Each structure stands twice: as structure tokens, then as C-alpha cells.
C-alpha positions, 0 to 999 in steps of 0.5 A, a space after each residue: 357815607 351817602 346812600 343813593 335813593 332807589 326810585 319807588 315804582 309808580 302805580 302805572 309801572 306796577 300795573 304793567 308788571 302785575 298784568 304781563 307777569 307769567 305770560 308768554 307772548 304769542 307772536 303770531 297774534 300781534 298783527 291780526 290784533 292791530 299791532 305794527 312793526 317798529 324799529 324795536 319791536 311791535 307798536 300798538 296805540 289806543 286812546 284814553 279818556 275820549 282821545 285826551 291821551 294816547 297809550 302806546 305799547 312797545 312789545 319786544 320779542 322776548 315778551 317784555 312790554 314798554 308802555 307810554 302815555 302821551 298827551 294830545 300834543 304828542 309830549 310823553 307824560 310821566 306815567 308815574 305822576 298824575 298829569 297836572 291837568 287831571 283832577 282826582 276823578 279823571 285820574 281814577 278814570 285814567 287809571 281804570 282805562 289804562 289797566 283795562 287796556 293792559 288786560 286787553 293786550 295781555 289777554 289777546 296777545 299773550 298766554 298764561 305761563 304760570 306753572 313752572 314745576 314739571 308735575 304741573 306741566 306734565 298734568 297740564 299736558 296730560 289734561 289736554 292729551 287725555 281729555 282735550 280739556 284747557 285750562 280756563 283762567 277765570 279771575 283777573 285778581 287771581 291770574 295764577 289760578 286756573 280751573 278744568 272742567 268736563 265739557 258734558 256737565 260743565 263741572 270742575 274737576 281740577 284747579 291749579 294754583 300757587 299758594 304759600 304753604 302757610 295757606 295750607 296749614 303749614 308754617 312756611 311762606 314758600 309758594 308751592 304749585 298745587 292741584 285741587 282735585 275731587 275725592 270720594 266721600 270718606 276718602 279724605 281723612 285717610 288721604 290728608 297728611 298735612 305734608 303734601 296732601 292738604 284739606 282743600 284750599 278755597 274748596 269744599 274741604 269734605 269733597 276736595 283735597 289740595 295736592 302739592 305738585 313739588 315732587 313729593 307725590 308721584 305723577 302717576 298717582 296725581 294722574 290717577 286721582 285726576 281721573 277719579 276727579 273727572 269721573 266724579 264731576 260727571 255725576 
């Protein structure tokens, strides 16, 4: 019996997947950004390594992105192989510029689309409608985490994220969407149940709590706790 070997994805291909994962195309931003219409979608070109290479984006209507790197002669390089004419130092520079351009396009032409569960979507909409506040995605290395802060004090009052349940103290590796909120002093002990309410992930565990957005907590309760958290951030 013969087995067909599945080609391993290159660093370059994985970088495209990582940067554009969970993002939604904003079609009205493409032309102002500098894209042009092509046969199969919109095209965007930029230079790498002081013009030694040309990076080409093909952005399709469904939000999928294809990226090619071409040499000065216009011939397409294989992104998963370091060009033979590039030494290790130049390859590191090429990767750095390549990834920076991916983020530039992603942040200018796409918007985050991380939170899929209904409770998370309802709360995000509530934050916008009730308080006029927007989610801020502050960390490229943790693109699925977003904070919300008050405009007057600049203090955070909510953090949306997705983590494995094991990170909260459970045993499952299943990823769950979570909302971190401020709590009143002394309230935490009676609130945490290690089922849907946990000591805050990556926050001060005396003043914050992590609430699972998996339907186990009524949205009405979440909205009330969100209001309390926002009030606490006003002090």
C-alpha cells in the first residue's frame, strides 16, 4: 500500500493563515487603500528588501487571500523555499517585512471577526449601543483578545477572549469564549463556581472574574455585570 505524502505548509503560508484567520473583508476599504481591480479579485502590490522582491496580494470577494513573492525579473518565487540568492540574515529580514505587510493589509482592509457565539455577539452589540464603546484589539500575538474601556477614565471594564477551558482550571481543551469583568470587593468568593464562573484569566484575581459565554449564564445577568464593571472602572 502506498501513501501519498501531504506537503507541509511553509512558514509563509502559515503566516497568511495566522494573520487573516477570523477576519472579515471590508470591501469598501480596498480601493482607498490602494488596491486595483483584477480578473479574480482585487490586487495589491508592495516591495520587499528595498525593491529586491515584489509582494503581490490577490484578495477575493469571500475574504480569502493569496500572496505571491516575485523576484526583480518578475518570476514568481516559491514562498515556502528561501530564495537561493538570500542568505540567512536576509531571509530573516524578508520574513519580517513579509509578515509586517500581511498585518498592514489585514488591519487596513479587514476587521476582526473572532467572537462567534450568540452571547458574545449580543454583548458586543450591547457595548456599542448602550455605551458607544468599541472593542480594541491590542495584541497581534493574541488577536482573539479584545478590551473595552471607558472614554473618561481610559480604564478597561471588559475583556473578551477565547481560551481552552483548562486555562480556567478545568480539564477540557475545548476553547470557550470568555468575558473578563471587574467585580465588587468581596464578591468574588461567592461568585466563582469553577463551572461557568472562574477566577479571572490573566487578570487580577481579586478584582476580576472570567465568565463563560457558552450559554450557561443568562445574557441578562452578563449585561448587568457588565454595567457594574463599567461603573467600577469609573472610579
